[in-house]
C-alpha positions in Angstrom: 0.1 0.0 0.0 1.3 3.3 -1.0 1.6 6.1 1.8 -0.7 8.3 -0.4 -3.5 5.7 0.1 -3.5 6.1 3.8 -6.4 8.0 5.3 -5.7 11.4 6.6 -5.2 11.8 10.3 -7.9 13.8 12.0 -6.1 16.2 14.1 -9.4 17.0 16.2 -9.8 13.4 17.2 -8.7 12.4 20.8 -5.5 10.5 21.2 -4.1 11.9 18.0 -1.1 13.9 17.9 -1.3 17.2 16.0 1.0 17.8 13.0 3.9 20.0 13.7 4.5 23.0 11.4 7.6 23.1 9.4 10.0 25.3 10.9 11.6 28.0 8.7 15.3 27.6 8.1 17.5 29.8 10.2 18.6 33.1 8.7 22.3 33.3 8.6 25.1 34.4 6.4 28.0 32.4 5.4 31.5 33.9 4.7 34.7 32.2 3.7 38.1 33.2 4.8 41.5 32.0 4.0 43.1 30.2 7.0 46.9 29.8 7.0 48.4 26.3 8.0 49.9 28.0 11.1 46.8 29.5 12.3 44.8 26.2 11.5 47.5 24.3 13.7 47.0 26.8 16.6 43.2 25.8 16.6 40.9 27.6 19.2 43.7 29.1 21.2 42.8 32.5 22.7 44.2 35.6 21.0 47.0 36.3 23.6 48.5 32.9 23.0 48.6 33.2 19.2 51.8 34.1 17.4 49.9 36.6 15.2 51.1 39.0 12.7 47.8 40.5 12.0 44.1 39.8 12.6 42.7 36.1 12.6 41.1 34.9 9.5 37.7 34.9 11.1 37.9 38.6 12.1 39.2 39.4 8.6 36.1 37.8 7.1 33.8 40.0 9.3 31.7 42.8 7.8 31.6 46.4 8.9 28.6 47.3 11.2 27.0 49.6 8.9 23.8 49.3 10.9 25.5 51.6 13.5 25.9 54.4 10.9 23.3 57.2 10.7 21.9 56.9 7.2 18.9 57.9 5.2 17.1 55.3 3.2 18.6 56.6 -0.1 22.1 56.4 1.7 21.4 52.9 2.8 20.6 51.7 -0.8 23.8 53.4 -2.2 25.8 51.9 0.4 24.5 48.5 -0.3 25.2 49.0 -3.9 28.9 50.0 -2.9 29.3 46.9 -0.9 27.8 44.6 -3.7 30.3 46.2 -6.1 33.2 45.6 -3.8 34.0 49.3 -3.5 35.1 48.9 0.2 38.7 49.5 0.8 40.4 47.1 3.1 44.1 47.3 4.4 45.6 44.9 6.9 48.9 45.8 8.7 51.4 43.6 10.6 52.7 44.0 14.1 54.7 40.8 14.6 56.4 40.4 11.3 59.8 41.2 9.6 58.2 44.1 7.7 56.1 45.2 10.8 57.9 48.6 11.2 57.3 49.4 7.5 53.7 48.1 7.8 53.0 50.6 10.6 54.6 53.4 8.8 52.3 52.7 5.9 49.4 52.7 8.4 50.3 56.0 9.9 50.7 57.6 6.4 47.4 56.2 5.2 45.5 57.4 8.3 47.0 60.9 8.1 45.9 61.1 4.4 42.4 60.3 5.4 42.4 62.7 8.4 42.0 59.8 10.9 45.3 60.3 12.8 45.2 61.6 16.3 46.2 65.2 15.5 43.7 65.5 12.7 40.9 64.3 14.8 41.6 66.8 17.5 41.1 69.7 15.1 37.6 71.3 15.9 36.8 71.4 12.1 37.4 67.6 11.7 34.5 65.9 10.3 35.0 62.1 11.5 32.7 61.2 14.2 32.6 58.1 16.3 29.5 55.8 15.8 30.5 52.6 17.6 33.5 50.9 19.5 34.0 47.4 20.4 36.8 46.0 22.6 37.8 42.3 22.6 39.4 41.3 25.9 41.0 43.6 28.6 43.8 45.5 26.9 43.7 43.7 23.6 42.2 44.8 20.4 39.5 47.5 19.8 37.4 48.3 16.7 36.1 51.9 16.2 33.7 52.9 13.5 33.8 56.6 12.1 31.4 58.4 9.8 32.0 61.4 7.9 29.9 64.1 9.4 27.3 66.0 7.4 24.4 68.4 8.3 21.0 69.3 7.1 20.5 72.8 5.7 17.4 74.7 6.9 15.4 77.8 6.1 12.7 79.7 7.8 9.2 79.8 6.5 7.1 82.9 5.7 5.8 83.6 9.2 9.3 82.9 10.8 7.7 80.7 13.5 9.3 77.3 12.6 12.0 75.7 10.4 11.1 73.8 7.3 13.2 70.7 6.7 14.8 70.8 3.3 16.1 67.2 3.6 15.3 64.1 5.6 18.8 64.1 7.3 20.4 66.5 9.6 23.2 66.7 12.1 25.9 64.1 11.4 23.8 62.6 8.7 20.8 61.3 10.9 17.3 62.5 11.2 17.4 64.8 14.2 13.6 64.7 14.7 14.1 61.1 15.7 15.8 62.1 18.9 14.2 65.4 19.4 17.2 67.5 18.5 16.5 70.9 16.9 20.0 72.6 17.0 22.6 71.8 14.5 26.2 72.3 15.3 28.1 70.6 12.5 30.2 73.0 10.6 28.9 72.0 7.0 25.4 71.4 5.5 24.1 67.8 4.5 25.6 66.3 1.5 24.6 62.7 1.6 28.3 61.6 1.7 28.9 57.9 2.3 32.4 58.1 3.5 33.0 55.9 6.7 36.0 54.2 8.2 36.7 51.3 10.6 39.9 51.2 12.6 41.2 48.1 14.5 44.2 48.7 16.8 45.9 47.4 19.9 44.8 49.3 23.0 48.0 49.2 24.7 50.6 50.1 21.9 48.1 51.9 19.5 49.4 49.7 16.7 47.0 49.7 13.7 45.9 46.2 12.6 43.3 47.1 10.0 41.9 50.0 8.2 38.9 49.7 6.0 35.8 51.6 4.7 34.7 53.8 1.9 36.8 57.0 1.7 35.3 58.5 -1.6 33.4 61.8 -1.4 30.7 63.2 -3.7 31.0 66.4 -5.3 28.6 68.2 -2.9 31.0 67.1 -0.1 34.1 68.2 -1.9 32.6 71.6 -2.5 31.3 72.1 1.0 32.5 75.0 2.9 32.4 75.8 6.6 29.1 77.7 7.2 29.3 77.6 11.0 31.9 78.3 13.7 32.9 74.8 15.0 32.3 74.3 18.7 35.5 74.5 20.8 36.0 72.1 23.7 36.7 73.2 27.2 40.3 73.3 28.2 41.3 70.3 30.6 42.6 72.7 33.1 39.2 74.3 33.6 37.6 70.8 34.1 40.3 70.0 36.6 39.7 73.2 38.7 35.9 72.8 38.5 36.0 69.0 39.6 38.1 69.9 42.6 35.5 72.7 43.5 32.7 70.1 43.3 34.5 67.8 45.5 34.8 70.6 48.0 31.0 71.0 48.0 30.8 74.2 45.9 27.5 74.7 43.9 27.5 74.9 40.1 26.4 78.5 40.2 29.3 79.5 42.4 31.7 77.5 40.1 30.5 79.3 37.1 30.9 82.6 38.9 34.3 81.8 40.1 35.2 80.7 36.4 34.1 84.1 35.1 36.1 86.0 37.6 39.1 83.8 36.9 38.9 84.5 33.2 38.5 88.3 33.4 41.6 88.2 35.7 43.7 86.6 33.1 43.5 83.0 34.4 46.5 83.3 36.5 48.7 83.1 33.5 47.2 79.9 32.3 45.2 81.5 29.5 47.5 82.2 26.5 47.4 85.5 24.9 47.0 86.7 21.3 44.8 83.5 20.6 47.7 81.0 20.5 45.6 78.2 21.8 42.7 78.2 19.4 41.7 74.7 20.1 40.1 75.3 23.5 38.0 77.7 25.3 38.2 78.8 29.1 34.7 80.0 29.9 32.3 77.7 31.5 29.0 77.6 29.6 25.7 76.2 30.6 25.9 72.9 28.6 29.3 72.2 30.3 27.6 71.4 33.6 26.2 68.1 32.3 29.7 66.9 31.2 31.1 68.2 34.5 28.5 66.3 36.6 29.1 63.1 34.6 32.7 63.3 35.1 32.3 63.9 38.8 30.1 60.9 39.1 32.5 58.7 37.3 35.3 59.8 39.6 33.1 58.8 42.5 32.5 55.4 41.2 29.1 56.1 39.7 28.5 54.5 36.2 26.5 57.1 34.5 25.6 54.8 31.6 23.9 52.3 34.1 20.5 52.7 36.0 20.9 54.0 39.6 19.5 50.8 41.2 22.3 48.8 39.4 24.9 51.1 40.7 23.6 50.8 44.3 23.5 46.9 44.0 27.1 46.7 42.8 28.2 49.0 45.7 26.5 46.8 48.2 27.2 43.4 46.7 30.4 41.9 48.3 31.1 39.9 45.2 31.1 43.0 42.9 34.3 44.7 42.0 32.6 48.0 42.7 31.9 47.0 46.3 32.1 49.9 48.9 32.7 48.7 52.3 32.2 52.1 53.9 28.9 52.5 52.2 27.7 49.0 53.0 28.6 49.4 56.6 26.2 52.6 56.7 23.3 50.7 55.2 21.4 48.7 57.6 18.7 47.4 55.3 18.7 47.0 51.6 16.1 45.2 49.4 16.4 45.2 45.7 13.3 45.4 43.3 13.4 42.0 41.7 9.7 41.6 40.6 7.0 44.1 39.6 5.3 44.1 43.0 8.5 44.7 45.0 9.7 47.9 46.4 13.2 49.3 46.2 14.3 49.9 49.8 17.5 51.4 51.3 17.8 52.5 54.9 21.0 54.5 56.0 22.5 55.2 59.4 26.2 55.5 60.1 27.7 54.4 63.5 27.7 58.2 64.5 24.0 58.4 63.7 23.4 55.2 65.8 25.3 56.7 68.7 23.1 59.8 68.3 20.0 57.9 68.4 21.0 56.3 71.7 22.1 59.8 73.1 19.2 61.9 71.8 16.4 59.5 71.0 16.6 56.8 73.8 14.1 57.6 76.5 13.5 61.0 74.8 11.7 62.2 71.7 12.1 61.5 68.0 10.7 63.3 64.9 9.3 61.4 61.8 8.6 63.1 58.6 8.6 62.3 55.0 9.8 64.3 51.9 9.1 63.8 48.3 11.0 64.8 45.0 14.5 64.2 46.3 15.5 63.0 42.8 14.1 62.4 39.2 13.2 59.0 40.2 10.0 57.7 41.9 11.8 57.7 45.3 10.3 58.6 48.7 12.4 59.6 51.8 11.3 59.5 55.4 13.7 61.0 58.0 14.0 60.2 61.7 15.5 63.0 63.7 16.4 63.8 67.3 17.1 67.1 69.0 20.5 67.8 70.7 21.5 70.1 73.6 21.5 73.2 71.5 17.8 72.5 70.4 18.9 71.6 66.8 17.8 68.8 64.8 20.1 65.7 64.4 19.4 63.0 61.7 19.2 59.6 63.1 18.1 57.6 60.1 17.3 58.0 56.3 14.5 55.6 55.1 14.5 55.5 51.3 11.9 53.4 49.4 10.2 53.5 45.9 6.7 54.0 45.0 4.7 50.9 44.2 4.2 49.9 40.6 1.2 51.5 39.0 1.2 54.5 41.4 0.2 57.7 39.6 1.6 60.1 42.3 4.8 59.5 44.0 3.9 61.5 47.1 0.9 59.1 47.7 3.1 56.1 47.1 3.4 54.9 50.8 1.2 53.4 53.4 1.3 52.4 57.1 2.9 48.9 56.4 6.0 50.1 54.6 6.7 52.8 57.4 6.1 50.3 60.0 8.4 47.7 58.4 11.3 50.2 58.1 10.9 51.6 61.5 11.0 48.1 62.9 14.2 47.5 61.0 15.8 50.7 62.3 14.7 49.7 65.8 16.5 46.3 65.5 19.6 47.7 64.1 19.8 50.0 67.0 19.4 47.2 69.5 22.0 45.1 67.7 24.3 47.9 67.9 24.1 47.9 71.7 24.2 44.2 72.2 20.4 43.5 72.3 19.5 46.4 74.6 15.8 47.4 74.0 15.4 50.8 72.3 12.4 53.0 72.9 11.4 56.6 72.8 9.0 58.4 75.1 7.7 61.0 72.5 7.3 60.8 68.7 6.4 64.0 66.9 4.9 63.7 63.5 2.7 66.0 61.3 -0.9 65.4 60.6 -0.4 62.4 58.5 -2.4 59.4 60.2 -0.2 56.8 58.3 2.9 57.8 60.1 1.0 58.0 63.4 -0.5 54.5 63.0 2.8 53.1 62.2 4.4 54.5 65.3 1.7 53.1 67.3 2.2 49.7 65.8 5.7 49.7 66.5 5.2 50.5 70.2 8.6 51.7 71.2 7.3 52.1 74.9 4.2 51.6 76.8 4.6 55.2 78.0 5.1 56.6 74.5 3.1 59.6 73.6 2.4 60.7 70.1 2.2 64.4 69.4 1.3 66.2 66.3 3.7 68.9 65.0 2.8 72.3 66.4 3.8 74.0 63.1 1.5 71.8 61.2 -1.4 72.2 63.6 -1.0 75.9 63.7 -0.8 76.0 59.8 -4.0 73.8 59.5 -5.8 75.9 62.0 -4.9 79.2 60.3 -6.0 77.8 56.9 -9.3 76.6 58.4 -10.1 79.9 59.8 -9.1 81.7 56.6 -11.5 79.3 54.6 -14.3 79.9 57.0 -14.1 83.7 57.1 -14.0 83.6 53.2 -17.1 81.6 53.1 -18.9 83.9 55.4 -18.0 87.0 53.4 -19.2 85.2 50.2 -22.5 84.3 51.9 -23.0 87.9 53.0 -22.5 89.1 49.4 -25.0 86.6 48.1 -27.6 87.8 50.7 -27.2 91.5 49.6 
């Protein structure tokens, strides 16, 4: 019997297996590379163990990551046509070879002719811009992709209220509307040039391994002239002084004022006269504060490219290279937000603050109040304070936690349970600090928030504890009530007349 004569299997009948759909073949691209006998004999050894004169055959067969370039649709089609026609220039250079010195000289000359050497890239009018970089292994090779910068030309419409886009692309060859950028700073207009370059080099020695790309320019790019003044970078000495001032706790406004006074006075002889240093400027501008804050954050171990919660987790994780023992000792409670319904919780109290809690809060009074908007994240802060001999407030603990998922207003993202939980953890940390001695306060002062009052009652620091509302909040509430009542009586009288 032929298999075509068999009856069809009913997929809906019980006990029958359903037919599986045929899987689509995986999408992949095959490239062939020439492998030398020496490299084939070395097998899968790591790069540092190879006796290499240039890149491996596998890396030589790789493609340029053109998806990282900022291109329009027409530019992508033109670039694909160039790749299909093998118009991409590829140069490989030696580092461990009898002709290595001459090969590196050729690489330096070639990069200088394309304007890719270090001196040319430091010129403000240089139009090469970094699009991506990849580093393979610590201190080994690095690939950097550059694109020739172009810019969109614009004109104003009749009523001068907005700018009409004359081309789809803008600053550095990409559509600025996709990233919400309206200001263009590139020194030339958009020309649609396809020039790009990829450099592979040794990180430690800066020796060039490979230079490839498309280095041709269209007529519009060749005839382009500088239409805007190129932005000058800030001098490194100014950054150095500003970072030192930030470390001393000086505000950004005062730093800018000190910088203006310093420039007017001649910069203590550090500012060259007669425009000899035309590559840098010395006046701090408003947009420099972003770079200044990011550099200051990096100096203090903050990874600005990662989310804040990841930074905190690395500082408190003993297995992390960024572990900070001094900060971890000051945090007596930490709970990461793993699932959607979890809260991010961090409670901070140094040993000095714990000593102050036993000195000013034990068998005395404490003050609890919350504040919101401490940062640009949905984070809430409750502060426990005491009063010292000079009638001044002393911070005893900082209780940070995030608003719950789906919360519309951060200031309402807390309840009695979360406050009670953190207060109990703080109380236990104080008791552990003194070897298990019970801690309790006789008086707890809060504002008119019933959630805080209820949490303090649940914790029950002492059977003799008394809860008091803050006199300032009570007086403010009473004054507001009286004002509203008097205004209502006046309005009623006017309606009667």
